[in-house]
C-alpha beads as a LAMMPS data file, in Angstrom:
LAMMPS data file: protein, C-alpha beads

64 atoms
63 bonds

1 atom types
1 bond types

-500.0 500.0 xlo xhi
-500.0 500.0 ylo yhi
-500.0 500.0 zlo zhi

Masses

1 110.0

Atoms # bond

1 1 1 -12.482 -8.783 1.043
2 1 1 -13.449 -5.453 2.421
3 1 1 -14.155 -2.705 -0.077
4 1 1 -12.377 -0.205 2.335
5 1 1 -9.263 -1.997 1.676
6 1 1 -9.552 -1.292 -2.083
7 1 1 -10.289 2.311 -1.419
8 1 1 -7.103 2.627 0.933
9 1 1 -5.010 1.164 -1.634
10 1 1 -6.386 3.150 -4.437
11 1 1 -5.992 6.371 -2.452
12 1 1 -2.370 5.482 -1.573
13 1 1 -1.639 4.802 -5.208
14 1 1 -3.141 8.255 -6.386
15 1 1 -1.207 10.132 -3.865
16 1 1 1.931 8.417 -4.660
17 1 1 1.539 8.852 -8.285
18 1 1 0.708 12.537 -8.088
19 1 1 3.821 13.134 -5.807
20 1 1 5.842 11.257 -8.133
21 1 1 4.751 13.166 -11.127
22 1 1 5.399 16.601 -9.294
23 1 1 8.739 15.459 -8.181
24 1 1 9.784 14.239 -11.502
25 1 1 8.895 17.390 -13.282
26 1 1 10.744 19.538 -10.895
27 1 1 13.891 17.555 -11.605
28 1 1 13.971 15.588 -8.450
29 1 1 13.869 12.046 -9.878
30 1 1 15.764 10.490 -6.826
31 1 1 13.172 11.857 -4.345
32 1 1 10.361 10.760 -6.716
33 1 1 11.780 7.131 -6.759
34 1 1 12.066 7.330 -2.845
35 1 1 8.398 8.315 -2.565
36 1 1 7.400 5.489 -4.947
37 1 1 9.364 2.913 -2.842
38 1 1 7.779 4.335 0.296
39 1 1 4.262 4.012 -1.213
40 1 1 5.135 0.368 -2.047
41 1 1 6.159 -0.338 1.209
42 1 1 3.199 1.193 2.781
43 1 1 0.955 -0.906 0.555
44 1 1 2.744 -4.050 1.424
45 1 1 2.252 -3.347 5.121
46 1 1 -1.483 -2.792 4.417
47 1 1 -1.697 -6.096 2.478
48 1 1 0.343 -8.097 4.857
49 1 1 -1.755 -6.965 7.872
50 1 1 -4.769 -8.196 6.058
51 1 1 -3.303 -11.477 5.041
52 1 1 -2.285 -11.867 8.710
53 1 1 -5.860 -11.326 9.843
54 1 1 -6.956 -13.829 7.030
55 1 1 -4.630 -16.430 8.507
56 1 1 -5.788 -15.812 12.099
57 1 1 -9.453 -16.291 11.030
58 1 1 -8.632 -19.593 9.239
59 1 1 -6.790 -20.777 12.360
60 1 1 -9.847 -19.944 14.637
61 1 1 -11.987 -21.532 12.078
62 1 1 -10.322 -24.907 12.104
63 1 1 -9.549 -24.646 15.699
64 1 1 -5.494 -24.614 15.575

Bonds

1 1 1 2
2 1 2 3
3 1 3 4
4 1 4 5
5 1 5 6
6 1 6 7
7 1 7 8
8 1 8 9
9 1 9 10
10 1 10 11
11 1 11 12
12 1 12 13
13 1 13 14
14 1 14 15
15 1 15 16
16 1 16 17
17 1 17 18
18 1 18 19
19 1 19 20
20 1 20 21
21 1 21 22
22 1 22 23
23 1 23 24
24 1 24 25
25 1 25 26
26 1 26 27
27 1 27 28
28 1 28 29
29 1 29 30
30 1 30 31
31 1 31 32
32 1 32 33
33 1 33 34
34 1 34 35
35 1 35 36
36 1 36 37
37 1 37 38
38 1 38 39
39 1 39 40
40 1 40 41
41 1 41 42
42 1 42 43
43 1 43 44
44 1 44 45
45 1 45 46
46 1 46 47
47 1 47 48
48 1 48 49
49 1 49 50
50 1 50 51
51 1 51 52
52 1 52 53
53 1 53 54
54 1 54 55
55 1 55 56
56 1 56 57
57 1 57 58
58 1 58 59
59 1 59 60
60 1 60 61
61 1 61 62
62 1 62 63
63 1 63 64
């Protein structure tokens, strides 16, 4: 696992949590929820891409 992946996910989490706190305190709970969902989707895209690369590496390793 690459340490860059961990840093990307941590940065995304920090940004989403700060935006969520700012929006919640300003009374925009619906927008805060949408930012949280968008952050979750972005994190899932990053993780799915890495899993896809892992499967293609395993495929090449075993010659499928």
